[in-house]
C-alpha positions as CSV (number, residue, x, y, z in Angstrom):
1,X,-6.6,2.6,-13.3
2,X,-8.5,-0.3,-12.7
3,X,-8.6,-4.0,-13.3
4,X,-5.5,-5.6,-14.8
5,X,-3.7,-2.2,-14.9
6,X,-4.0,-1.6,-11.2
7,X,-2.4,-5.0,-10.5
8,X,0.3,-4.3,-13.1
9,X,1.1,-1.0,-11.4
10,X,1.2,-2.5,-8.0
11,X,3.6,-5.1,-9.2
12,X,5.8,-2.4,-10.9
13,X,5.8,-0.4,-7.7
14,X,7.1,-3.3,-5.8
15,X,9.8,-3.9,-8.4
16,X,10.8,-0.3,-8.2
17,X,11.0,-0.3,-4.4
18,X,13.3,-3.3,-4.7
19,X,15.6,-1.5,-7.1
20,X,15.7,1.7,-5.1
21,X,16.3,0.0,-1.9
22,X,19.6,-1.3,-3.5
23,X,22.3,1.3,-2.8
24,X,24.2,0.1,-5.7
25,X,21.3,1.3,-8.1
26,X,21.4,5.0,-9.0
27,X,17.9,6.2,-8.5
28,X,18.5,9.4,-10.3
29,X,19.6,7.6,-13.5
30,X,16.7,5.3,-13.1
31,X,14.3,8.2,-13.0
32,X,15.8,9.9,-16.1
33,X,15.7,6.8,-18.2
34,X,12.1,5.9,-17.1
35,X,11.1,9.5,-18.1
36,X,12.7,8.9,-21.5
37,X,10.8,5.6,-21.9
38,X,7.5,7.5,-21.1
39,X,8.2,10.1,-23.5
40,X,8.9,7.4,-26.3
41,X,5.6,5.6,-25.4
42,X,3.8,8.9,-25.7
43,X,5.3,9.5,-29.1
44,X,4.9,6.1,-30.5
45,X,1.3,5.1,-30.0
46,X,1.6,2.1,-32.1
47,X,4.6,0.8,-30.1
48,X,2.6,1.4,-26.9
49,X,-0.1,-0.8,-28.3
50,X,2.2,-3.6,-29.3
51,X,3.8,-3.7,-26.0
52,X,0.4,-4.1,-24.2
53,X,-1.3,-6.3,-26.8
54,X,-2.4,-9.5,-25.0
55,X,-2.4,-11.4,-28.3
56,X,1.3,-11.1,-28.0
57,X,3.2,-13.4,-25.6
58,X,4.5,-11.7,-22.4
59,X,8.1,-12.8,-23.2
60,X,7.7,-11.7,-26.7
61,X,6.6,-8.2,-25.5
62,X,9.6,-8.1,-23.1
63,X,12.1,-9.2,-25.9
64,X,10.7,-6.4,-28.2
65,X,11.2,-3.9,-25.4
66,X,14.7,-5.1,-24.7
67,X,15.6,-4.9,-28.5
68,X,14.2,-1.3,-28.6
69,X,15.9,0.0,-25.5
70,X,19.1,-1.9,-26.3
71,X,22.2,-0.2,-24.6
72,X,20.4,3.2,-24.3
73,X,19.3,2.4,-20.7
74,X,21.0,0.7,-17.8
75,X,20.2,-2.8,-16.7
76,X,17.9,-1.6,-13.7
77,X,15.7,0.2,-16.1
78,X,15.7,-2.5,-18.7
79,X,14.7,-5.1,-15.9
80,X,11.9,-2.9,-14.6
81,X,10.5,-2.1,-18.1
82,X,10.6,-5.7,-19.1
83,X,8.6,-6.6,-16.0
84,X,6.1,-4.0,-16.8
85,X,5.4,-5.0,-20.4
86,X,5.1,-8.7,-19.3
87,X,2.0,-7.6,-17.2
88,X,-1.5,-7.2,-18.7
89,X,-2.8,-3.7,-18.9
90,X,-6.5,-2.7,-19.5
91,X,-5.5,0.2,-21.7
92,X,-2.3,0.9,-23.6
93,X,-2.0,4.4,-22.1
94,X,-1.9,3.0,-18.7
95,X,1.5,1.6,-19.3
96,X,2.9,5.1,-20.1
97,X,1.1,6.6,-17.0
98,X,2.6,4.0,-14.8
99,X,5.9,4.5,-16.3
100,X,5.8,8.2,-15.6
101,X,4.6,7.6,-12.0
102,X,7.7,5.3,-11.5
103,X,10.1,7.9,-12.9
104,X,8.8,10.5,-10.4
105,X,8.9,7.9,-7.6
106,X,12.6,7.1,-8.5
107,X,13.5,10.7,-8.2
108,X,11.7,10.9,-4.7
109,X,13.6,7.7,-3.7
110,X,16.9,9.5,-4.6
111,X,15.7,12.4,-2.3
112,X,14.9,10.1,0.5
113,X,18.1,8.3,0.2
114,X,19.9,11.7,0.5
115,X,17.8,12.7,3.5
116,X,16.0,15.4,1.6
117,X,12.6,14.1,1.0
118,X,10.9,16.3,3.7
119,X,12.6,19.3,2.0
120,X,11.5,18.2,-1.6
121,X,7.9,17.8,-0.3
122,X,7.8,21.1,1.2
123,X,9.3,22.7,-1.8
124,X,6.6,21.2,-4.1
125,X,3.9,22.5,-1.8
126,X,5.4,26.0,-1.7
127,X,6.0,26.0,-5.5
128,X,2.4,25.0,-5.9
129,X,1.1,28.0,-3.8
130,X,3.4,30.3,-5.7
131,X,2.0,29.2,-9.2
132,X,-1.8,29.3,-7.9
133,X,-1.2,32.9,-6.6
134,X,0.8,34.2,-9.6
135,X,-1.4,34.2,-12.8
136,X,1.4,35.5,-14.9
137,X,3.9,32.9,-13.9
138,X,1.2,30.2,-14.5
139,X,0.6,31.4,-18.0
140,X,4.3,31.4,-18.8
141,X,4.7,28.0,-17.7
142,X,1.6,26.7,-19.4
143,X,1.9,28.6,-22.7
144,X,1.7,26.0,-25.5
145,X,3.6,28.4,-27.8
146,X,6.5,28.8,-25.5
147,X,9.5,26.7,-26.2
148,X,10.8,24.1,-23.9
149,X,14.0,26.0,-23.6
150,X,12.2,29.1,-22.5
151,X,10.2,27.2,-19.9
152,X,13.4,25.4,-18.7
153,X,15.3,28.6,-18.4
154,X,12.3,30.4,-16.4
155,X,12.3,27.4,-13.9
156,X,16.1,27.4,-13.6
157,X,16.0,31.1,-12.7
158,X,13.2,30.6,-10.1
159,X,14.5,27.3,-8.5
160,X,18.1,27.2,-9.3
161,X,20.2,27.3,-6.1
162,X,17.0,27.8,-4.1
163,X,15.5,24.5,-4.3
164,X,16.7,20.9,-3.9
165,X,18.0,19.6,-7.3
166,X,15.3,16.8,-7.2
167,X,12.7,19.4,-6.8
168,X,14.0,21.4,-9.7
169,X,14.3,18.2,-11.8
170,X,10.9,17.0,-11.4
171,X,9.1,20.4,-11.7
172,X,11.0,21.0,-14.9
173,X,9.8,17.6,-16.2
174,X,6.2,18.3,-15.2
175,X,6.2,21.6,-16.9
176,X,7.8,20.5,-20.1
177,X,6.0,17.2,-20.3
178,X,2.5,17.9,-18.9
179,X,0.9,15.1,-20.8
180,X,-2.5,16.7,-20.9
181,X,-2.6,17.4,-17.2
182,X,-3.0,20.8,-15.7
183,X,0.0,22.0,-13.7
184,X,-1.9,22.1,-10.5
185,X,-3.1,18.5,-10.9
186,X,0.6,17.5,-11.6
187,X,1.9,19.2,-8.6
188,X,-0.8,17.8,-6.4
189,X,0.0,14.1,-7.8
190,X,3.7,14.7,-7.0
191,X,2.9,15.8,-3.4
192,X,0.9,12.7,-2.9
193,X,3.6,10.5,-4.2
194,X,6.1,12.3,-1.9
195,X,3.8,11.8,1.2
196,X,3.4,8.1,0.3
197,X,7.2,7.7,0.0
198,X,7.8,9.5,3.2
199,X,5.4,7.0,5.2
200,X,7.3,4.1,3.9
201,X,10.2,3.0,6.1
202,X,13.1,0.8,5.0
203,X,15.1,-1.4,7.5
204,X,18.6,-2.5,6.4
205,X,19.2,-5.7,8.1
206,X,22.7,-7.2,8.4
207,X,23.2,-10.8,9.7
208,X,26.0,-13.3,9.7
209,X,23.9,-15.8,7.7
210,X,20.8,-15.4,5.6
211,X,17.5,-15.3,7.7
212,X,14.8,-17.8,7.2
213,X,11.5,-16.8,6.0
214,X,10.1,-17.4,9.5
215,X,12.7,-15.1,10.9
216,X,12.0,-12.4,8.3
217,X,8.4,-12.5,8.9
218,X,8.8,-12.3,12.8
219,X,11.3,-9.4,12.4
220,X,9.1,-7.6,10.1
221,X,6.1,-7.9,12.3
222,X,8.1,-6.9,15.4
223,X,9.4,-3.7,13.6
224,X,6.0,-2.8,12.2
225,X,4.6,-3.0,15.8
226,X,7.4,-0.9,17.3
227,X,7.4,1.7,14.7
228,X,3.5,1.8,14.0
229,X,3.9,1.4,10.1
230,X,4.8,-1.3,7.5
231,X,8.5,-1.7,7.3
232,X,10.4,-3.2,4.2
233,X,13.4,-5.3,5.0
234,X,16.6,-4.8,2.9
235,X,18.7,-7.9,3.8
236,X,22.5,-8.0,3.7
237,X,24.8,-10.9,4.9
238,X,28.1,-10.1,6.5
239,X,30.1,-12.9,8.2
240,X,32.0,-10.4,10.2
241,X,29.1,-9.7,12.5
242,X,29.6,-13.1,13.9
243,X,26.1,-13.7,15.0
244,X,22.8,-11.8,15.7
245,X,21.6,-8.9,13.5
246,X,22.2,-5.2,13.0
247,X,19.1,-3.2,11.9
248,X,19.4,0.2,10.5
249,X,16.4,2.4,10.0
250,X,17.2,5.9,8.9
251,X,19.8,7.2,11.4
252,X,18.8,4.7,14.1
253,X,20.8,1.6,14.6
254,X,19.7,-1.5,16.6
255,X,22.7,-3.6,17.1
256,X,22.3,-7.1,18.5
257,X,25.5,-8.6,17.0
258,X,28.1,-10.6,18.8
259,X,30.7,-8.4,17.3
260,X,29.1,-5.4,18.6
261,X,28.8,-7.0,22.2
262,X,32.5,-7.9,22.0
263,X,33.6,-4.3,21.0
264,X,31.6,-3.0,23.9
265,X,33.1,-5.5,26.3
266,X,36.6,-4.6,25.1
267,X,35.9,-0.8,25.7
268,X,34.8,-1.5,29.1
269,X,37.9,-3.5,29.9
270,X,40.1,-0.8,28.4
271,X,38.2,1.8,30.3
């Protein structure tokens, strides 16, 4: 992608990250709904063109998308799709391509949330090696005359119970919805998405009162320096911490709250 589409995709990625960082959002459902919207845009070329037509106002495009999707998708998906169609796209197909990428990214976010992203990344790599070394299997998975049910059943027999459910789900989608792309190219793109997701760190920051913009910037810079990579802050407010902040990055907790210090003092007195 280039020009307007590249900027629109960058904005959509930020929206997706904000949604998947929210633990109340079901990333798996988000992925499935985005994949369904991708399939709709692939089938309905005229719709795709209308939703990316710069002659139509941004809000008019968003309202049209909302009417079409209605109650068939949840609020997070509707919000994300509306934001995407408000953006300008260089080509109408770029919207569908971006939607597909976000669907896979949401699946990978679900794996990351479950602590299984490394496993998924490794399984994608190993599956790619198996496909490249087994021409009969590759032919069966890419045969245009084979039914979706037959390909799905074959993949279930290969991966079911042996691979992470996220791996199985995204490989099935890649095979049955190749969208004009070779299987090897699709697996390579998925591996790159997984690597990108793995390099992204999220810190859940809990404080007694909302942090100011200056405090957020200083905390973000400090954590980036400490961990050697960019860190996204997911902010939460909990009056029970009394003061200070608690920072959780993966399994690591940095606790500087007054409540934690009081608890520690109480333990020492009791001991």
